[in-house]
C-alpha positions as CSV (number, residue, x, y, z in Angstrom):
1,X,-17.2,-113.2,-38.4
2,X,-18.1,-109.8,-36.9
3,X,-18.6,-111.4,-33.5
4,X,-15.2,-113.1,-33.7
5,X,-13.5,-109.8,-34.4
6,X,-15.4,-108.1,-31.6
7,X,-14.3,-110.8,-29.2
8,X,-10.7,-110.2,-30.2
9,X,-11.1,-106.5,-29.5
10,X,-13.0,-106.9,-26.2
11,X,-9.8,-106.4,-24.2
12,X,-8.4,-103.4,-26.2
13,X,-8.2,-100.2,-24.2
14,X,-6.9,-96.8,-25.2
15,X,-7.9,-93.6,-23.5
16,X,-11.7,-93.4,-23.5
17,X,-11.8,-94.3,-27.2
18,X,-13.9,-97.1,-28.7
19,X,-12.6,-99.7,-31.1
20,X,-15.6,-101.1,-33.0
21,X,-16.3,-103.6,-35.7
22,X,-18.9,-102.6,-38.2
23,X,-20.1,-104.0,-41.5
24,X,-20.0,-102.4,-45.0
25,X,-22.3,-104.9,-46.7
26,X,-20.5,-108.2,-46.2
27,X,-17.2,-106.6,-45.5
28,X,-16.2,-106.1,-41.8
29,X,-14.1,-103.2,-40.8
30,X,-12.6,-101.7,-37.7
31,X,-13.1,-98.1,-36.7
32,X,-11.9,-96.0,-33.8
33,X,-14.2,-93.4,-32.4
34,X,-14.3,-90.9,-29.5
35,X,-15.9,-87.7,-28.3
36,X,-13.8,-84.5,-28.7
37,X,-14.0,-80.9,-29.8
38,X,-14.8,-80.5,-33.5
39,X,-11.7,-78.6,-34.6
40,X,-12.5,-78.7,-38.3
41,X,-15.7,-76.7,-38.0
42,X,-14.1,-74.6,-35.2
43,X,-17.3,-74.8,-33.1
44,X,-15.6,-76.0,-30.0
45,X,-18.4,-78.3,-29.0
46,X,-17.8,-82.0,-28.5
47,X,-18.9,-84.3,-31.3
48,X,-18.4,-88.0,-32.0
49,X,-15.3,-88.4,-34.1
50,X,-15.2,-91.4,-36.3
51,X,-11.8,-92.3,-37.8
52,X,-11.1,-94.0,-41.1
53,X,-12.3,-97.5,-41.8
54,X,-9.8,-100.4,-41.6
55,X,-11.2,-103.3,-43.6
56,X,-10.7,-106.8,-42.1
57,X,-10.2,-110.0,-43.9
58,X,-12.0,-113.1,-42.8
59,X,-8.6,-114.8,-42.9
60,X,-7.0,-112.5,-40.3
61,X,-5.5,-113.9,-37.1
62,X,-6.3,-112.5,-33.7
63,X,-2.8,-110.9,-33.7
64,X,-3.4,-109.2,-37.0
65,X,-6.7,-107.8,-35.8
66,X,-5.2,-106.4,-32.6
67,X,-2.3,-105.0,-34.6
68,X,-4.7,-103.3,-37.0
69,X,-6.5,-101.8,-33.9
70,X,-3.1,-100.4,-32.8
71,X,-2.4,-99.1,-36.3
72,X,-5.9,-97.5,-36.4
73,X,-5.2,-95.7,-33.1
74,X,-1.8,-94.5,-34.3
75,X,-3.4,-93.2,-37.4
76,X,-6.1,-91.4,-35.4
77,X,-3.5,-89.9,-33.1
78,X,-1.5,-88.6,-36.1
79,X,-4.7,-87.1,-37.5
80,X,-5.4,-85.3,-34.2
81,X,-1.8,-84.1,-34.1
82,X,-2.1,-82.7,-37.6
83,X,-5.2,-80.9,-36.6
84,X,-3.8,-79.5,-33.4
85,X,-0.2,-78.6,-34.5
86,X,-0.2,-75.0,-35.8
87,X,2.3,-72.5,-37.2
88,X,1.3,-68.9,-37.2
89,X,-2.2,-70.0,-36.1
90,X,-2.7,-72.4,-39.0
91,X,-2.8,-76.2,-39.0
92,X,-0.3,-76.4,-41.8
93,X,0.0,-80.2,-41.7
94,X,-3.8,-80.6,-41.3
95,X,-5.4,-83.8,-42.6
96,X,-8.3,-82.2,-44.3
97,X,-6.6,-80.4,-47.2
98,X,-8.0,-81.3,-50.6
99,X,-5.5,-83.3,-52.6
100,X,-5.9,-81.1,-55.7
101,X,-5.0,-78.1,-53.5
102,X,-1.9,-79.9,-52.2
103,X,-1.0,-80.8,-55.8
104,X,-1.3,-77.1,-56.9
105,X,1.0,-76.1,-54.0
106,X,3.6,-78.6,-55.1
107,X,3.5,-77.2,-58.6
108,X,4.7,-73.9,-57.2
109,X,7.8,-75.7,-55.8
110,X,8.1,-73.6,-52.7
111,X,10.9,-75.8,-51.3
112,X,13.0,-75.0,-48.2
113,X,16.2,-76.8,-48.9
114,X,19.5,-76.7,-47.2
115,X,22.5,-75.5,-49.2
116,X,24.8,-78.3,-50.3
117,X,27.8,-78.8,-47.9
118,X,31.4,-79.4,-49.0
119,X,31.1,-83.0,-47.9
120,X,28.0,-83.6,-50.0
121,X,29.7,-82.0,-53.0
122,X,32.8,-84.2,-52.6
123,X,30.7,-87.4,-52.5
């Protein structure tokens, strides 16, 4: 099965990134990888960045595998944008915040809401 998925992905190109099929035991998965600066550790040196795993079903069609590769690339680009977008020098939408820390911030309810308009009140 791995070889079939690899043949489907042989013609996929995006930047200088790799789209690989690997195995987690008997389960195949697709993973995007590339060399770039390690922003999380703030060391500036290039390291190999491996993105999340996208598990593949043995029943997937070629189109589904290619679409999964595209989705994986979109997810990786969003991850990169979240790391690189800063406000006051901080990656406020960063992808590496611990979920418990985010939940604690939500409990404080620091919302930035627009005041209701007359049209909204009339509805």
